[in-house]
N, C-alpha and C positions, 0 to 999 in steps of 0.2 A: 377290338377296333377292326375296321375294314382296311386291310393291308393288300397292296399289290406287290407282286414279285415277278420279275423279269429276269430269265436266265436260270434255267434248271439243270445245269451241268453237274460237274464233279463236286463242286462246293454248294452251288446254289440249291440243288435239289434237297440237301440235308438242312440248310438253313430255313428254307420254306416249310419243310415238315416240322421243324421245332417251332416255328411261329403257329402252325396249326395246333401243335400239342399244347401250346400255351393258351389256347382257346380263341385265337384271333380268326376272323373270317377272311379268307384268302382268295384273291383274284389273280391268276397266273397267266404268263405268256412265255414262249420260247420260239425260236426259229423251227424247232422240231416239235410238232404237236405231241408226238408219242412221248417225249420227255416228261410230260404233264400227267401222264396217265396214272401214276400212283397218287398224286395229289388230287386229281379229279375223283378218283375212287374214295379218297378219304373226305371228299366234300368240297374241295376247292372248285372255284368257277373259272372256266376258261375265257380268255379274252382274245380276240382276233388280232388286235393291234396294241402297241404301248398306249396309244391315246385312250383306248377303251379301258385299259388297267387304270389309268390316271383318272379317268372320269368316275370310276367306281370305288375309288380307294381314298382313304384319309392320309395314309403315308405310303409312299412307294419305295421299293428297293430294286436296285439292279446288281446283278452278279454276272459280269460279262468278260469275254476273253481279253479286251484291251480297248485302248482309245478310239479306234474307228468305230467299233461297235456301240460304245457308249454315246458318242457323238450322234450316231444315227438314231439310236433309241430315244435320246433326249431331245434332239433338235429336228429330227426328220419331219416330213409332212404329216405322218400319222404318229408322231412321237409324243413324249410326255408334256412338252411345252403346250401342245395343242389341247390337252386334256385336263391339266391341272389349273386350279383356280388359287387366288391369293389366299395365304394362310396355310396351305398344305405344305407338306415336307417331302423331300426326295432325297434319300441316302444312296450314294453309289459305293457299293462294296467292292468294286473292281480295283485291282492294282493298276492305277491310272497315271496319266501325265499331269503333274500339278498345273501346268499352263492351260490344258484343256478344262481341268476341273474349275479354275478360276474363271475361264471364259463362260462356261455353262453357268456357273454361279451368277455372274453378272447379268446374263440374259434373263434368268429366272427372277432375280431380285427386282429387275425393272418392272416385273408383273406382280411383285409382292409374294413370290413363291420361295420357300426356303430350300436351298440346296447344300448338302453337307457331303464331304468325302469321308468314307468310312471303311477303307480297306481292312481285310481281315488277315489273321495269321493263326495257324494251327493245323493246316492241312485238312484233307477229307475226313480223317478220323476225328479231329477236333470239331469240324463242322457238324458231324454226326452226333458226337457226345456232348456238344456244347461247351467244350473246353477250348474256347476260341477268343482270341484278342481282337477287339475293334478299335482302330485308331482313327478318331473323328477330328476333322477340321471344319470349321464354320461357326455359326452363331451358337455360343454356349448355352443361351437360354433355350434354344430349340433342342440342343443336345440333352439338356436336363429335362425338358418336357417329354421327350420321346424315349428316355433312358429305359423305362419299364419295357418297351418294345425291343430295344436293343438287347436287353438283358435275356430276352427269349431266344436270341441268336447266339450270343456268347457270354461267358462268365467274366470277361475282362474288357468291358467298354470303357475307354479311356479318352477324355477330352484333350487333344494335343495343342490346339490353338486355332488361329484363323483359318479361312478357307485354303485348302491345299496342304496344310500342316500334316494331316493324317497320311496323305499320299507320300509326302516327303519322308515321314517316319517309316513308312513300308518299304520305300526304295532303299533307304539307308540299311534297314534290316535285312532285306532280301540280298542286296548287293554284298554286304558284309559276309552273309552266309556262304554265297558261291565263291568269294575271295578265300574264305577259310576252307572251303571244300577243295579248292585247287591247291591250297597250301598243304592240307593233309594228304592229298594224293602225292605231292612232291616228296614230303619227308617220309611218308609211309613206304614208298617204293624204295627209298634210300635205305631204311632199316632192314627191309626184307632182303634187298639185294646184298646188303652188308652182312647177312647171314642169321638174322633173327626170325624165328617162326612167326608168321603174321598174328596168330591168335595170342601167342605169348606177348608179343609186342603190344597188341591192343590192350590186353590185360594190364600190362605194365603202366602204359601212358595214361591209362584212365585213372590211376591212383596218384598222378603227380598234380602239381599245382594247377595247370590248366585244366586237367581232367576233372578236377573237383569243384571248379568254379563255374558260375554261369558266364556265358560268353561275354556280356557287357559289364560285368561286375568290375573288371580290371580298370575301367575308366575312372573309378570313383576316388581312389587314394591319390593319384597323381595328375592325370589329364585333365579331369573336369575343374579341379580347384587351381590348376597351374601350380602345383607344389612338387618339386622334384628333389628336395633335400629336407632332411637327411634321406639318403638313398635306401630303399628297400632292397634293391639289387643294383650295384653300380654298373654304369654303361660299359666301363672297361671290361668287366667280367662277362657281360652279355655279349659283347663284341668278340671276345674270346670263344664263347660257346658257338656263336654262328660261324666263326672262321674255321673252327674244327669240323663243324657239320658240312660246310662247303668243301672243305679238304677231303672229307670222306666221300662226298659225291664225286669228286674228281677221281679218287682212287678207284671207285667202282663204276665209273662212266655213267653216272646217273645225272641227267640234266637238273640243275638247281636254279631256275630262272628267278624264282621268288626269293629264295635265300640270297642270291646275288644282289637283288635289288635292296633287300633288307640290309645286308652287309655294307652296300654303298651308303645307305642312310646312316648307319651307325658310324661309319668311318668319317663321314662329313660332320656328324656330331661330336665325335672325338676331336676332330680338327678345330672345333670351336672351343676346346678346352673343357668340355663337359664330362670328361671321364669319370670323375667321382660323384656325379650327379646320378639320379635314379635312371635306369636304362630306358624308361619311357620318355625320357626328355628328348629323344630323337624325333618324337612325334611333333615337337615344336617346328621342325622344318617344314612340314606340310601346312602348319598354320601360316607360316611366312609365305609360302608359295600361293596358298588360297587367299591371302589378304584378310584373315579373320583371326581374332583372338578369343579364346574360350577361357573364361574365368567364372566359374560358379562358386559363390561363397559356401564354405564348408558347412555352415549352419543350415543352409537350404538343403544341401545333399543329406545331412543327417535327419532332417524333418522327413524327407521321403523315405529313407530307410527305416525310421522308427514307426511311420505310418504303416508300412508293410508288415511289421512285426505285430503291430496291434491287432 
C-alpha cells in the first residue's frame, strides 16, 4: 500500500521503518527534514507538507509530540484535511486528548474521511522490535480493513471502542504507570532508609504477590466484577499493614504522602463496616466520588482470559 507517515521522532522513525520492511511504499514528512534521511535512503519519498503526504497515500499515520502538533498537521492550511479524499483513512498514533480526537474525527467524517485514534505503548524498543500495543478507537470496520497495516507496526493491535476510546485507554495506562512509579519511589526510599540494602530489597519484593503479577491483573477478581467477599485478604489486615508502613516512615522521617492517602481511604472503608470484606473494597469509595459503577459479568472476564490462553 501507499502509506503516509508524519513524525519521525523517537517512536515514529521505528514504526515508519517497520512499515517499509513489511513492503509498503512510504511517503514521509517531519518538521526536521534530516529525520527522514534513513527512510529516504531506504526508498521512502519525501513530502514537503502534510497535504502532500495525504495526496500521495491510501492511509496516513501521524506520530507527534501532542495535541497542538496533531491539530496543526490534521487541520492546518497545508494539513491532512486539505489532501485526503473520501474513503481514505487516517490513524493518529499520538498520545492525544480525547476531545481533540473527537473534534478532528467529526471534521473528517463530514468529508467522508475515516479518522481513528491509535496511541501506542511499548516504548522506543518496542517500536523498533514491533513489540508494540496499538489501542484503536473509531469505526471498527475500518480498523478491521486496515489491521494488516497496523500489524506491521505492532504485535498487539486492539480495537477498544468508538472514537477517543484508544486515547482514553492510553491515558489510563500511562497515568497509572506514573502513579505507581511515585508510589514505588516512596516505599523504596522507606525500605532503604530503614536499613535494607537496595538491591536485596528489590530482589525480595520482586518475588512477592505484586512482583509476580501483571500490573492490571489485580482488577480481575474483585474490582471488575464488584465481588468483595469472601475476602482474599481482609481490609482490616491490609489497614494494619499500611498503618505499620506509615509508622515506619515516621520513625525514619520519610515522607509518606501516598501511604497517608491510602490509609485515609482504608480507614473510611473500615468505618463503613467493611473490615471483613476484601481489602480492595476501599476502591468503591472512588466509584462513589466519580459517580460511576463498574460491574463486569464474571463470564465475560473469563472469556477474555481464556482467549489469551488460546
